[in-house]
RONU-715310 format. One line per field, with one value per residue (C-alpha): residue number from 1; x, y, z; chain; residue in one letter. Coordinates in pm, 1 decimal. Layout:
N
n (NUM/...)
x (X/...)
y (Y/...)
z (Z/...)
chain (A/...)
res (A/...)
This chain:
115
n (1/2/3/4/5/6/7/8/9/10/11/12/13/14/15/16/17/18/19/20/21/22/23/24/25/26/27/28/29/30/31/32/33/34/35/36/37/38/39/40/41/42/43/44/45/46/47/48/49/50/51/52/53/54/55/56/57/58/59/60/61/62/63/64/65/66/67/68/69/70/71/72/73/74/75/76/77/78/79/80/81/82/83/84/85/86/87/88/89/90/91/92/93/94/95/96/97/98/99/100/101/102/103/104/105/106/107/108/109/110/111/112/113/114/115)
x (8267.7/8249.4/8505.4/8407.4/8309.8/8405.1/8280.6/8576.1/8519.5/8396.6/8086.8/7976.9/8023.9/7834.7/7556.2/7494.4/7545.9/7286.7/7004.3/7015.7/6936.8/7163.3/7171.6/7434.4/7564.5/7858.4/8138.3/7986.3/7767.9/7615.7/7477.3/7272.3/7142.0/6944.7/7197.2/6969.2/7255.1/7266.0/7559.0/7640.8/7924.2/8118.8/8254.1/8467.0/8565.0/8793.1/8848.6/9183.2/9019.0/9031.3/9397.1/9707.1/9754.2/9834.1/9532.1/9298.1/9410.8/9352.0/9007.3/8952.0/9078.3/8851.0/8558.7/8640.2/8692.9/8367.8/8181.9/8326.4/8240.5/7882.2/7820.9/7639.2/7372.2/7283.7/7026.1/7170.4/7141.4/7290.7/7569.0/7691.1/7927.0/8051.4/8196.8/8415.8/8361.5/8635.2/8535.2/8620.2/9018.7/9112.2/8833.7/8896.3/8762.6/8484.9/8357.2/8358.3/8173.8/7919.3/7852.7/7826.1/7578.2/7366.8/7336.6/7253.9/6982.2/6782.1/6444.8/6364.7/6643.8/6524.2/6879.9/6936.8/6815.3/6524.3/6605.5)
y (489.0/119.4/-66.6/-133.0/-484.4/-592.9/-875.8/-1108.2/-1363.5/-1369.0/-1586.6/-1282.4/-1018.7/-1246.3/-1291.2/-914.1/-880.8/-1129.1/-967.9/-682.7/-412.9/-134.3/230.2/432.0/775.2/931.9/803.0/498.0/191.0/97.8/-261.7/-324.3/-655.3/-714.4/-937.4/-1017.0/-911.1/-594.8/-433.0/-353.7/-515.8/-311.0/-412.2/-208.1/-316.1/-103.8/-246.6/-235.7/-41.1/251.6/261.8/95.0/-35.6/308.5/480.9/185.2/164.2/551.7/541.2/242.8/455.8/744.5/515.3/354.2/673.3/857.3/544.8/558.9/926.7/821.0/513.1/652.4/763.5/447.9/192.5/-133.9/-482.1/-433.9/-562.0/-282.0/-319.2/9.7/-29.2/268.4/366.7/484.1/838.9/828.1/840.5/1187.0/1267.5/1417.3/1298.3/1549.4/1442.5/1062.4/1162.6/1359.0/1089.9/829.1/1059.2/1102.8/727.5/693.4/948.6/806.5/764.8/411.4/269.6/352.7/328.5/670.1/676.8/933.9/1223.3)
z (1822.3/1704.0/1484.4/1110.5/1043.4/687.0/464.3/417.5/152.2/-216.6/-92.1/131.4/-149.4/-392.6/-167.5/-149.8/-544.1/-589.8/-406.0/-670.9/-452.3/-542.6/-614.3/-794.5/-885.7/-1079.5/-832.2/-649.4/-681.6/-352.0/-307.9/15.8/154.2/516.5/694.2/1006.5/1255.6/1498.3/1314.9/959.6/747.5/475.3/171.8/-81.3/-413.8/-647.9/-1007.1/-1173.4/-1448.2/-1193.1/-1182.8/-1037.7/-661.7/-525.8/-671.2/-584.3/-212.5/-183.9/-319.0/-61.0/228.3/109.6/115.9/428.3/635.9/472.2/597.3/940.6/989.2/891.6/1034.7/1337.2/1121.1/951.8/1059.8/1155.6/1016.3/656.9/458.1/224.2/-87.4/-239.8/-578.3/-715.0/-1053.4/-1293.6/-1255.2/-877.1/-974.6/-904.2/-671.4/-316.7/16.9/-0.3/-334.0/-237.2/124.4/-84.4/-343.5/-27.7/153.4/-172.4/-166.3/186.2/154.6/-112.1/2.7/-133.0/84.0/431.9/546.0/729.8/1101.7/1118.1/1350.5)
chain (A/A/A/A/A/A/A/A/A/A/A/A/A/A/A/A/A/A/A/A/A/A/A/A/A/A/A/A/A/A/A/A/A/A/A/A/A/A/A/A/A/A/A/A/A/A/A/A/A/A/A/A/A/A/A/A/A/A/A/A/A/A/A/A/A/A/A/A/A/A/A/A/A/A/A/A/A/A/A/A/A/A/A/A/A/A/A/A/A/A/A/A/A/A/A/A/A/A/A/A/A/A/A/A/A/A/A/A/A/A/A/A/A/A/A)
res (M/S/K/I/I/T/L/K/N/S/R/E/F/G/S/V/Y/N/T/K/N/S/V/A/N/K/Y/L/V/M/Y/L/R/D/N/G/L/N/Y/N/R/L/G/I/S/V/S/K/K/V/G/N/S/V/V/R/H/R/I/T/R/L/I/R/E/A/Y/R/L/N/M/D/Y/I/N/E/G/Y/D/I/V/F/V/A/R/V/E/S/K/D/K/S/Y/H/D/I/E/S/A/M/N/H/L/F/H/L/K/K/L/H/I/I/I/E/A)
């Protein structure tokens, strides 16, 4: 099990947003960028529109945990940013994980390791 490497500053987030390669569902938006490295980097963004700091931090933890448990099934070499939508506010871990897996399994991305 490896450590989650995160995007640190606004320039790194901006470069992922500027690629305009995104997919979305009811609870999450996922931006994806090829980073040319042999590992993935994760960024999570939860707006103040979603709720107060307690709610935003809870959603961040849910997204990070869902990613951690599924990161072994993802191809390496991507910067991935998840943006939580307002609808994710009161959702359970299983709802967030299901939404994340839905985004990972979209065929146009080719992000999942084929078994």
